[in-house]
C-alpha positions as CSV (number, residue, x, y, z in Angstrom):
1,M,-16.9,23.9,2.6
2,A,-15.8,20.3,2.1
3,I,-18.2,18.2,0.1
4,E,-18.6,14.6,1.2
5,T,-19.5,12.1,-1.6
6,R,-20.3,8.4,-2.1
7,D,-20.3,8.7,-5.9
8,R,-17.9,6.0,-6.9
9,V,-18.1,6.8,-10.6
10,K,-16.9,10.4,-9.9
11,L,-14.3,9.2,-7.3
12,E,-12.8,6.7,-9.8
13,A,-12.4,9.3,-12.5
14,L,-10.6,11.6,-10.0
15,L,-8.3,8.9,-8.8
16,R,-7.4,7.9,-12.3
17,R,-6.0,11.3,-12.9
18,D,-2.9,10.0,-11.2
19,V,-3.4,6.2,-11.2
20,L,-0.1,5.5,-9.4
21,W,-0.9,7.7,-6.4
22,G,-4.6,6.8,-6.7
23,G,-4.0,3.1,-6.6
24,Y,-4.8,2.4,-3.0
25,G,-7.9,4.6,-3.3
26,L,-9.1,2.8,-6.3
27,A,-8.9,-0.5,-4.5
28,D,-10.8,1.0,-1.6
29,L,-13.7,1.7,-3.9
30,D,-14.4,-2.0,-4.1
31,D,-17.4,-3.4,-2.3
32,A,-15.1,-5.2,0.1
33,H,-13.7,-1.9,1.5
34,F,-16.0,1.0,0.5
35,A,-18.0,0.9,3.7
36,R,-14.9,1.7,5.7
37,T,-14.2,4.9,3.7
38,R,-15.3,8.5,3.7
39,W,-14.4,10.8,0.8
40,F,-14.3,14.6,0.8
41,L,-13.9,17.0,-2.1
42,A,-12.7,20.6,-2.0
43,D,-15.2,21.5,-4.8
44,E,-17.4,19.8,-7.4
45,D,-14.5,19.7,-9.9
46,G,-12.4,17.6,-7.4
47,S,-9.4,20.0,-7.4
48,A,-8.5,18.3,-4.1
49,M,-9.7,15.2,-2.3
50,L,-9.2,13.5,1.1
51,L,-9.8,9.8,1.9
52,L,-10.5,8.9,5.4
53,Y,-10.3,5.1,5.9
54,R,-11.3,3.6,9.2
55,F,-11.0,-0.1,10.1
56,A,-11.2,-1.3,13.7
57,D,-9.1,1.2,15.7
58,H,-6.9,2.2,12.8
59,T,-7.5,5.4,10.7
60,T,-5.7,6.3,7.5
61,V,-5.7,9.7,5.8
62,I,-4.6,10.2,2.2
63,T,-4.8,13.5,0.3
64,Y,-4.9,14.1,-3.5
65,G,-4.8,17.1,-5.8
66,D,-4.1,20.7,-4.9
67,G,-2.2,21.0,-1.6
68,P,-3.8,24.2,-0.1
69,A,-7.3,23.0,-1.0
70,A,-6.6,19.5,0.5
71,A,-5.4,21.3,3.7
72,E,-8.7,23.2,3.9
73,I,-10.5,19.8,3.8
74,A,-8.3,18.4,6.5
75,A,-8.8,21.4,8.7
76,E,-12.5,21.3,8.4
77,I,-13.5,17.7,8.9
78,E,-13.3,15.7,12.1
79,I,-10.2,13.6,12.4
80,D,-9.7,12.1,15.9
81,G,-6.7,10.3,17.4
82,P,-3.5,9.1,15.8
83,C,-3.8,8.5,12.0
84,D,-1.6,6.9,9.4
85,V,-1.1,9.9,7.2
86,H,0.0,9.6,3.5
87,L,0.9,12.9,1.8
88,P,2.3,13.8,-1.6
89,T,5.6,15.7,-1.1
90,S,3.9,18.9,-2.3
91,H,1.3,18.6,0.5
92,M,3.9,18.6,3.4
93,N,3.9,22.3,3.9
94,T,0.1,22.6,3.8
95,V,-1.7,19.4,5.0
96,G,1.4,18.2,6.9
97,A,1.5,21.4,8.9
98,L,-1.9,20.4,10.4
99,F,-0.5,17.3,12.0
100,E,1.8,16.7,14.9
101,G,4.0,13.7,14.2
102,R,7.1,12.4,12.4
103,F,6.9,11.8,8.7
104,E,9.4,9.8,6.7
105,P,10.1,9.9,3.0
106,Y,8.8,7.0,0.9
107,V,8.5,6.1,-2.7
108,R,5.4,4.7,-4.5
109,M,6.2,2.4,-7.4
110,G,3.9,0.6,-9.8
111,V,3.9,-2.0,-12.6
112,E,1.3,-2.7,-15.2
113,R,0.4,-6.2,-16.3
114,N,2.0,-5.9,-19.7
115,D,5.3,-4.5,-18.4
116,F,5.7,-7.0,-15.6
117,R,8.7,-9.4,-15.9
118,P,8.7,-12.4,-13.5
119,V,11.8,-14.1,-12.2
120,V,12.5,-17.8,-11.6
121,L,12.5,-19.2,-8.1
122,P,15.6,-20.9,-6.8
123,K,15.3,-24.7,-7.3
124,D,15.5,-25.4,-3.6
125,I,12.6,-23.0,-2.8
126,A,8.8,-23.6,-3.0
127,V,6.0,-21.0,-2.7
128,R,2.8,-21.6,-0.8
129,A,-0.1,-19.6,0.4
130,L,0.0,-18.6,4.1
131,G,-3.0,-19.2,6.3
132,P,-3.9,-18.7,10.0
133,A,-1.8,-21.8,11.0
134,D,1.3,-19.9,9.8
135,L,0.8,-17.0,12.2
136,D,3.7,-17.9,14.5
137,R,6.1,-18.4,11.7
138,V,5.1,-15.1,10.1
139,R,5.5,-13.3,13.4
140,A,9.0,-14.8,13.9
141,L,10.0,-13.5,10.4
142,Q,8.4,-10.1,11.0
143,R,10.3,-9.6,14.2
144,H,13.4,-8.8,12.0
145,Y,11.4,-6.0,10.3
146,P,8.9,-4.6,12.8
147,D,8.0,-1.6,10.6
148,T,6.4,-3.7,7.8
149,A,2.6,-3.3,7.5
150,F,1.7,-6.9,8.2
151,Q,-2.1,-7.5,8.6
152,E,-2.9,-10.7,10.5
153,D,-6.5,-10.9,9.2
154,H,-5.3,-11.3,5.7
155,L,-3.8,-14.7,6.5
156,G,-7.3,-16.1,6.4
157,E,-7.8,-14.8,2.9
158,E,-4.7,-16.4,1.3
159,Q,-3.3,-13.0,0.4
160,Y,0.2,-13.7,1.7
161,L,2.7,-16.0,0.1
162,G,5.8,-17.6,1.8
163,A,9.0,-18.9,0.2
164,V,9.9,-22.1,2.0
165,R,12.9,-24.3,1.8
166,R,12.0,-27.6,0.2
167,R,14.1,-29.9,2.4
168,D,12.7,-28.8,5.8
169,G,9.8,-26.4,5.1
170,K,11.4,-23.5,6.8
171,M,10.0,-20.1,5.7
172,L,12.7,-17.8,4.5
173,A,10.7,-14.9,2.9
174,M,7.2,-13.6,2.5
175,A,5.1,-11.0,0.7
176,G,1.5,-10.0,1.0
177,T,-1.4,-8.2,-0.6
178,H,-2.6,-5.2,1.4
179,V,-5.7,-4.5,-0.7
180,S,-6.9,-5.5,-4.2
181,S,-9.9,-5.0,-6.4
182,Q,-10.7,-7.0,-9.6
183,A,-13.5,-4.6,-10.3
184,Y,-11.1,-1.6,-10.4
185,G,-8.1,-3.6,-11.7
186,V,-5.6,-2.7,-9.0
187,A,-3.8,-4.2,-6.1
188,A,-1.3,-3.0,-3.5
189,I,1.3,-5.3,-2.1
190,G,3.9,-5.1,0.7
191,S,5.2,-6.8,3.8
192,V,8.1,-8.2,1.8
193,V,10.5,-9.7,4.3
194,T,13.5,-12.0,4.0
195,E,15.2,-13.8,6.9
196,P,18.5,-12.0,7.5
197,A,20.6,-15.2,7.1
198,S,19.0,-15.8,3.7
199,R,19.4,-12.3,2.2
200,G,21.5,-11.9,-1.0
201,R,19.8,-14.9,-2.7
202,G,17.1,-13.0,-4.5
203,L,14.3,-14.4,-2.4
204,G,12.7,-11.1,-1.9
205,T,12.5,-10.6,-5.6
206,A,11.3,-14.2,-6.2
207,I,8.5,-14.1,-3.6
208,T,7.3,-10.7,-4.8
209,S,7.4,-12.0,-8.4
210,A,5.3,-15.0,-7.3
211,L,2.7,-12.8,-5.7
212,C,2.5,-10.5,-8.7
213,C,2.1,-13.6,-11.0
214,R,-0.8,-14.7,-8.7
215,L,-2.5,-11.3,-8.8
216,F,-2.0,-10.8,-12.6
217,G,-2.9,-14.4,-13.4
218,D,-6.7,-14.0,-14.0
219,G,-6.3,-10.9,-16.2
220,Q,-8.5,-8.7,-14.0
221,I,-5.7,-6.9,-12.1
222,R,-3.9,-4.5,-14.4
223,L,-1.8,-2.5,-12.0
224,I,0.1,-3.4,-8.9
225,V,1.5,-0.7,-6.6
226,L,3.7,-0.7,-3.5
227,N,5.4,1.6,-1.1
228,V,9.1,1.5,-0.1
229,G,11.3,3.6,2.0
230,A,13.1,6.4,0.1
231,G,16.3,5.5,2.0
232,N,16.1,1.8,0.9
233,P,17.6,1.7,-2.6
234,P,18.3,-2.1,-2.4
235,A,14.6,-2.7,-2.0
236,Q,13.8,-0.4,-4.8
237,R,16.2,-2.3,-7.1
238,V,14.4,-5.5,-6.1
239,Y,11.2,-4.1,-7.5
240,E,12.9,-2.6,-10.6
241,K,14.0,-6.1,-11.6
242,L,10.3,-6.9,-12.0
243,R,9.8,-3.7,-14.0
244,F,8.2,-1.6,-11.2
245,S,8.8,1.9,-12.2
246,R,7.4,5.5,-12.2
247,P,8.6,6.2,-8.7
248,M,6.7,8.9,-6.9
249,A,8.0,10.5,-3.7
250,Y,5.7,11.0,-0.8
251,F,5.7,11.2,3.0
252,E,4.1,8.8,5.5
253,G,3.8,8.8,9.3
254,I,1.6,8.6,12.4
255,G,0.2,12.1,13.1
256,V,-2.4,13.7,15.3
257,R,-4.2,16.7,13.9
258,R,-3.3,19.9,15.8
259,R,-5.9,21.7,17.7
260,Q,-7.5,24.4,15.7
261,P,-7.5,28.0,17.1
């Protein structure tokens, strides 16, 4: 029988067993996000755990711990409609078997504050926070990479940065914060996009570096994590330049839970 809990102290301890994989979950414990979450344990010891995150019409499912036990949770609880499912590789034959959908291999990477190494921006590039007035320019850039997880509502929170050309203000690259929590010391970033004609100049590295500097700046954020396609070694090398490391393989995809017999 799955055990639902709202005990954030217990949840934090369980997520910190593997802080790299638990990074998104830790940020979701923050007051700004916790109301959107439901947490289920396989037992009181937390041998397995499932996070169900609902925001607007979007649902995310993430599993942790023992694969067969996590599958028992997923089979028991109510999960309606298409979900963005994130599964450790070891859960694909158990939890993954419960969902119809296509799952792609990804890599989770992370960097701790003391390990981070920033890079210098090109002299002709400036960085500025992006707001709602930049939505059209962001959409134009995102059209080149439609699979990135851009969240429009975050533009109003100054969680996205743009790399703009000084001479004409054209935006050439961007990066954004998906979720962060100073209380739990963790942030997750993504939506790193560079205009195709400007690739090869290190702008993706530079704008990611600028975003990390911003997040690490006040000393409260101690770990930044991100996701990147397993089949995208160039992007992984971008993050490795900033000392992102400890890559963890996992699978992600849109799935619908199969009907139970």
